[in-house]
Structures are given as structure tokens and as C-alpha cells.
C-alpha angles and dihedrals in degrees: 000000000000130000111257115216111248120242097176134020114245126205132188133193113272090241089068093068104036121086107245123232114265110275112254092237120069116226132201092244087066093056111102089196094068125085116266094245092052092050092049093047091050093052094042090054092055096053126098119226091256091051092050092050092048089057089062090068127088089238105055115194122228118259102212097183089063097036092247116151128217115274132194126194125213119053105168112235107161097140101351132343102307117173146326133204108255110228097200096048105057089276095291110165118260111205122215120233098207132109113326108200123195116293115278094260087054092051089054091047088071090067083206114127095180091055093046091052087056090050091050090049091051091050090048090051091051091048087055089046092055091044090054089054097046117001091181096057100035113051125190100229097092122199100224156147109039110215100177105140115246095230093148123034092206092070110117095229096049093127091059095063133069111221149336088244121083096210094051091043091050093049095049094043091049091052094047092044092049089053092049092047097049130222101276110118092225113013124071124223086201132345108243120207121199117230133243123003115222143011095319116146100126128087111184107096087347095168092053103042122092121214108223105219123183113215089246096055093039091058100033102037118012102041103043095069089062096038094058098064095036094051090047091053089241093128134040099211148335131256117228115240128232097243131083124244117212091343099311124101111246090231087072097033106140089211087078086076105018099046112015095049090048090066095071142025090220123097115262127206111203122193131196121240117254112297090349096131090052091051089066090072107016101046112008094038088212092139130030099219139033095236089054092048096044092048090052091050091053095046093047091061110270115131102183130051114211096199144119095020107255096341109111094176096086091055094045093048094050096044090049088052089049089053092050091049092051094242091125135011131223086253088063089052092047091052092059094039089056088057090051094048094045094058094041089052090052089050087059095246094138099038115105090233097036094248131276096301093055088086091070108104139187094273089085092065111108089347123175090252091054092048089053091048090048092054091048092049094048090051093049091047095057115106122208102215098177136001126191090187096274092111135110096043114230105219100289117198093218137027139177111218109189142157139084092283097041094099103016135079123196132198123213131229093272097045130092124238111285107251089207136352134231106184125195088257090054092049094050093044089060089063108031122061097208115043126164123186148182138165093243093224133143114244105212142177122214112218119196104229097211097050102023090229128126132236102259132190115229102188146319102269127101090251095045094102122196112245143182100260116118114087091192126029115272129169088273092057098043122094134194105225119212115188104203115175135313093025093293117133142181124221118212117194113238092212103051103015092234128127125250109246136181139209138159091288110042149312120282143163107230103121128083094199140005104271146135131055095296109049106196100166095090129109140162122213106216114199114219127212091257092056095255123119136232115207111223118199106232099178126134098246114109100261089174090064091053099045107011085244132112092225139032132198137199110270137177123231124217091264092052098255119139127236144142118282140165115283093256089063096043118134121235120235137187114229107220118190107222095179130001109227090180092061090044091052091049090052090052090049092051091060096049133079091232136012126213116195113195112197137150146105136326111231092223098043131078096005138000137141108338092018128075124198126254095202141017097213120127112240117278092237092054092047090052090050091054093049095045094050092045090052091050095046124019089198092075126143119196115209110197115200111187143142093223142015115295131187107248135122137200134157091248115031130168119186127204134163121235087289105189133246094330095053094114095049091047093049091049091046089058097039093053096041100248084121117038104216111251103159118121132200115261096197137036117266105216120222090222137027091221089111136153121270112296087226093062106096097177102105092183089065101034096044090222120157126024089279095072105008121113099174118101107255129213087242125001131231108275094020122148137131134223139206088242134045133241133207125206125206144154101035107188136177115203115170107304092344124097115185136178133175116236122192130190100228095177135082102256137057112263149162125248124191104215110205127199119204134172135198124197107220099204132018144155084239135052110271133203120260085243135335132212111245101170146344140195131191107214131182117218133183119223109290093009119136124200131182108229115202132196133187112232112179125195088239090058087068095056118127129202110260103206091182090068102019097241145094115268138179109219130212098259150130116247128200109227108208130186123185150130094264139000090268097041107064110177102182133018140180137160133254123200110211121199108216137126136299112237107239125235111279112261105211091179084084121073107277126192111236088225089064092075125142096221140358145183130203098350127124125221110235143183115271089206134347089262107047147327133071132236140181116256120194147166133206111317097015119120148179126204137206114201136191089029144135124213143182132229104258114075122196118177132182107223142165129203131164094207105016130254141161144244134208129227111217135175126229100357142008087271097035129116111324110238098174145339111224119204116214116200121208107280097195099260146352092275095048113089131196135175125254126187139201140169117241137171110268116236149124137258123056128350122198124198105204118194118226097175142011110296146121127240116204102175143329144192133204100210122195116248 
């Protein structure tokens, strides 16, 4: 969920928020001894229509007459309790100050499900602790984990997900969700909700972009990550995502009911994302009226509307209108209210004593045990990408610890406030007697070439606007430049320590750090051919809405004041280096036994929720720092702290996420060998950022992820090194059991993540290069051998047969591959699987156009606003159906607003023309009619080539 800017303050009566006194009468729904269904039915029968409707809102009012307290959904708990909307303060976010564990991608990098369940349990305990302190502010339906697949590292929310692989994502999310839920067979510690359903993973125009999903990839790749935790009862619902899938907004995706609920026999409670139901009318224009949209949301399978802050009246009014208009019935309302009441009952809300987890109190928050677990997790999440032999460090007497992240820790948007900080510098100082440091930044002055004056800070208030005033650099006109990633930088004033920020009015220095929903403290210095620089504003405010332009630059008005202007009016500046922090850091490194350079990303800069990245390159200033320190001291370790893959290289390179308060201890533990690095990458690190469109979700065509990629990456999926070595031998497949012997052949105890992959050699359908089928993280002493076993069922090898709309196991030979990463296979064998041979396609039967074998240019669209999918194309687009037989009489169901045609060709899009089919205007894109044509019967491949704008729902080539 994202924070929605407020346009009006909302207030509610105090009785809404306070827990009412227990009603004098005792009701069956309050009896823990009764079955869940009986309790829910009893309570449902006592509710008025208005009360039922109010329970479909995120902010559920108290019902004093029944002794029901106020309840709010949506405490964020991605890697610790993060924040909650504060109902009495215009819904400003209130950040927790409990344990902040490593970012989600870091949790997954442990490849340790037992550990992640412990982390989830700790977070669930702290959520209960906060709830005990303030049950109004801190609700127990937690919006975590995020299981969006990390198919593209440029996605702004990369740090929120676990992996590009559905099996690994499913395993980690199940472990985290189990921890959040607790071990009681009935009661829930918290109610985890999986985010965000479905095929999200892009931010720019996220509510207007449609993810084109082929049936194969939808079933084989995008759904399984969600199915794993739901089917394991590790989550109590899914949150709909902002994007569309195949032309239909996910907030009215019928799969929320038809598919997601089929994965479990437990009751699910599905919420919308923030403002999502309103987007259907206000942004996406998918429906004309609110009652129509809200009714569709409810019927699609969402049970909770996250809208209008704490004001339930808008929801109640529109659902009442939908009832009056016959768009929904009270039975539809009751169905969703049952889901609400079921989960609230399992949370203990209606038990006289609050249930078994009510005893958890605030003393668990940031407890010593959780700090210890946090340090262990951060250490196990670190990934050693390269090692020239410098690591582990052998008790050096001196060290230079430099870089912009050497003595700073940053939280991300979905993290709480760090209750304390142990930076890498702190961690190393605990072990090395002589430590010198520096940020390694350039301190610059920006001289306006026309006036000769410098950009100068005038104060730290929002109206203390930077000006052109100094004629020679002073502290107020000097700036520490940090190049983060993607060419985006921050400028910290040397005089007041605040960051330069921009908005539609001016430039000022009133913020200590980049933060908040709108991050304005971002700039890019663009060098011009004449050596001067333009300063592009790279903040997250919508510059386009201010100027009608995609970009804005720093300009100078006639009176000398600074502001943001179109590029054509941009001022030119000279970048003067006042002091070279890079050279200073290199000098420090030259005097030390070892140098540690800590570089990376800022979670709020150069991409985040609502903003994708254009490039994966580490900032030029940080790259120069690495090279300068390496040149000064060959014994240099680079610690890379990022939320996503970046393109950077060094002989010795340790990667960590922004790993919370214990980052410094964990980094030092690994550097000095107390922890032997065992983390592994959960997504491919590309060698280039020349990547396909982020909006292309067809991995089989883009080659993204290890599953379908053939290019050599910078670092492969599953990659990670150790301070010891491991040997593999004796791979065997016996029935459903795969076993391999793994031996620690080195001199120190260490962890190996043993990874099982398969590859199907032949298939009717396109198959991945390889696919993860199992993994185990094992700890071995020097010389120790362990037999690692996996279960590989025949059903695990099923593929989606789009020609018949079902899962099938084919007759095929599979390569069984075991290794330490996807590109380092250590043992292999083959497995012959007895399955079925997919029959020749019989196109004489009605065939859905979406069940094509290949396509070009087309979009996948909504058959209606309720359900179904069709192929939509324009001139030159096509779909093909291969390995088929067909008859001579074509009938196709089509829709076209203005009329068009399509061709039937054999063998290729330009092959023999079998027919040209005219499509008259049908009256609209959701109005279908039948068209017919006579073709020559045959076998092989049939291509339907669009010649005009139209939609094809299905077709059949009947035999005469």
C-alpha cells in the first residue's frame, strides 16, 4: 500500500476509535467453545445492513451494543513492523521503532526457511506488542509478505520482493507467513496478506499499464508464488495490485475468487490496495459510476476497501446504491462480511480474553532476543560475490573504512525507524584498534556562469530558499555530492548539513535526508560539451503536472532567484571541486593495512515505489572511489549495500541489502570470518542495463530471469561464495528421491546452499533453460560429508498445456542438475519420465484465441468487464496455432467498434493466404458477433493476421 496525499482532513467521533465496554449480554459468537462457522453465523445475524457494510472498510467502526471494538486493517510488516496510518492525525503515518530486519530480498538471500519463520514470528510478536499498546493504531491484519516476482531488477519496489523464482519466493513467503500467523491450530497471531496480486513489478503509470500474460506463464510462473503460501495456510488473503492484467484491472480480477480461493479450504479475507477501488472510475475509467465499480470489486472477491482514510460513509453510500440498483445483493455483502468475521474471530477479537496471543505485550518490541536474531539474519543474508583472497580479514591493526555508506544506515519506505544503529564503521571499530574514515565524496561549488555567483543556502526552513549570492565559495555555497545510482545524486550543504531540495516554487535546504512519499532531494548534474553543467531536477514530484514537461532543470530568474524551468531555459553552471574526498579516502587507504569501501544505493533515491529505474549502474562518483582506493591499497574490500542489482565490479565484493540496525555487526562478522558467508543471490544480476521493456511480461520472449535467459550475467541466480570449498558426488535419483553427497573440503566450518534444478529436453511447449526444484542450506564442518535429499514428484514436472487447458506431464527425458548456483552445476544425471504425448491440435473444435502457440504485436484484453480474455490486434499483428489440423469452414467470434478484417494464412504470417475474413462493426469491443469463411482444410500451422482493429474471442474450423 502507498500513502495517499490528503486533500481534506477527516474526523470521526471519538467513540469510533475507543474499544466499547463488553455488552452486558453474552452472545454465542463470543463463545470460544463453539465452531467457527456457528460463531460467525450468530454474529452476522445480529448485524444491521449499515453495520455489515461498515465492516467492509479498512477502518471498521466499533459496535458498542455487541461489545465489538474498533478494528483497522493494514499494519505494514514487510521486514519488521513498519508503519500504520494514524487515525487521529489526518492519517499521517506513524512509524514503529522496533526491530528492523534486513530488507525482504535480504531475508530471501539466506535461503533458510527455518530462520525466516523465526523472523516472521518475531515480527508477529512485535505487531502484537504494538497492538497491546494501541489497538486503534496498530491493527493485526498485516500486509506482508510481498511475493511479487522480481522479474526485472529495474522495478522500483525490488527490495520488497524475494526472488525472480516462484518456488523460492513461495518457500520464503510461506516461512515468513507461518511465523506471522503463529503455531496455534485455530487462532492467528496476526493475519498475513500477500501483496500484490497479480503480475505487478512495475511502477511508472502502474494503474494504467496492463501486464500481458500468456496462459502458460500465468499458470507456470506468476500464480505459483501466491499459491504456495495460500495452500500452506501461511496467509489469510491476497491484496489486489494496482496494475491491469490482460486488460482488466486487478481490483476486479475474477481470479481473486475463482482461482485464489480454490487453493485452500480455509476462509480468505482479501483487501484492496490503497485507493484501488476509486482508480476504477477516477483514473482507469473502467466503470462510469462508483456504485458500479464498488459492486464489481465486491463480486470479484475483495472483502475490504482501503479507501477514504477512516471515513466509511463513502463506501456505505455507494454499496447501498449498488444494492438499490440491483448490482449486488445482500447475500453478496454477507459473503464478504463472513470472511471479515472469520479472520477477526481467529484473531481473538470476539473472545472474552482476546485469545491466546493477547498475552503478548510491548516488552517484546526490540527485545534482546530479537536484536540477536536480527544480527544472525543479516549475517546469513550477506552474499560474497567475489574474493581475491583478501577475505576473511586476519586481525589487521589498522583499517580505512570509507564511502558514503560507511557510517550511515538508511531505512526504506516499508521499514520502521531504526531504534539504534550499528554502522559498518562501528562494527569494524570494535575489532580494529586504528580505524580512519571518510565519506569519499567530492565537495563542490556550483558557479552560475552568467552571473559568477554560487548557489548558496540561506537557512533550514521551508521558505529559506537557496539563492545566487556568494561571489566566492563559503560553507553555505559548498555541497557534498553523493552519486547514488542511475546518475541521480544528492547535494548536502556543508554549512547546515541539509540536503538541497526542489519543488514547484524554489530550491531550499530544509531536509536532513531523502524521505517521505515525494522525494524532492534528487538532482542529476549533466555535463555539456563545453564543460559546463545543467542541473536536472530528478525528484519524485510530478514535474509534468507543473510544467507540462517530463523534466525540469534549475533555472535563474531575472532577479537572480532559483527555480525549476524547462530544459531550454536551464542555467549553466561550472562544477568546482573544493575538496576531493575521493583523493582523501585513497590517502587514508594507503596508510592502512586494509581498506573497506562501503558503497551502494539509497532506498529513497533513484527509484522506489511509484518510480522505476532507468539504469542499474552505480554512480560515477562511487565507482571512482572504488578505483582510487583499490589503486592506493590492493587489500581493498568493497561492501555493496543495495536494494537491487547494480552493475559494479571489484576483486573482493560483499553484497548486503539495507539490513537494519545490526548491519554493521553483520558486515564485520562476515569480513572477519566469524560468519562464513552463505547467502546466495535470489535474482540474476545482468551484465548490462540494455534490457527489454519493463512492461513486457513474457519471459520466454524477453529472456529475463535465469529461467529463460541465455546471456552471461554479471552474477547468476543462486550465486554466492564461501571461505571454504565444497565437493559434490554420488547424485542419484530413486523414485521421488533425489540425493547427493556434499563434503566440506576446506579448513573452516561453512554453509552451502545446495540447489536442485531440472531441464526438460523435449516438449510440445517452450521450456525453461533450467528450473529450481528444491534447495537446502546445510552447515558442514571441515571434512564433514552429508547426504542431501530432495523430493521430486512426477507432478512437479507438469507443464501447462494451453492446447487443452490443463496441467500435463509429458513423455520426456529430464536433466537433473545439482549445484551451488544456476551457473555452477556440480553433478548431473537424467530422469526418464513416463507421461503422455500431447495430441495434435484439433482446430475443428472451438478454440480460444488466447490459447495460441505464438504471437506478435497483439495485446491480451478483457472479453467482458467480468471475466474472460481475448486477443486484440491491429494491422500486422498475428497469433499462430501450430501442430494442428483444421477443416474448411471457419466460424470466429469477434468484436470491433469500427469494423476490420483478418487473414488466415498457412505456415507463417506471410504464408499462403487461405482466406480474408471481413469483420463488420459489432457495436463495441464487448459486443461479439460471428463471422464465417471458407478455407482449404489442412494441417500444420495456422496464422490469424490482423488487418484492422478488432478482438477475436474464439474460432473453429469445422469440417464440411
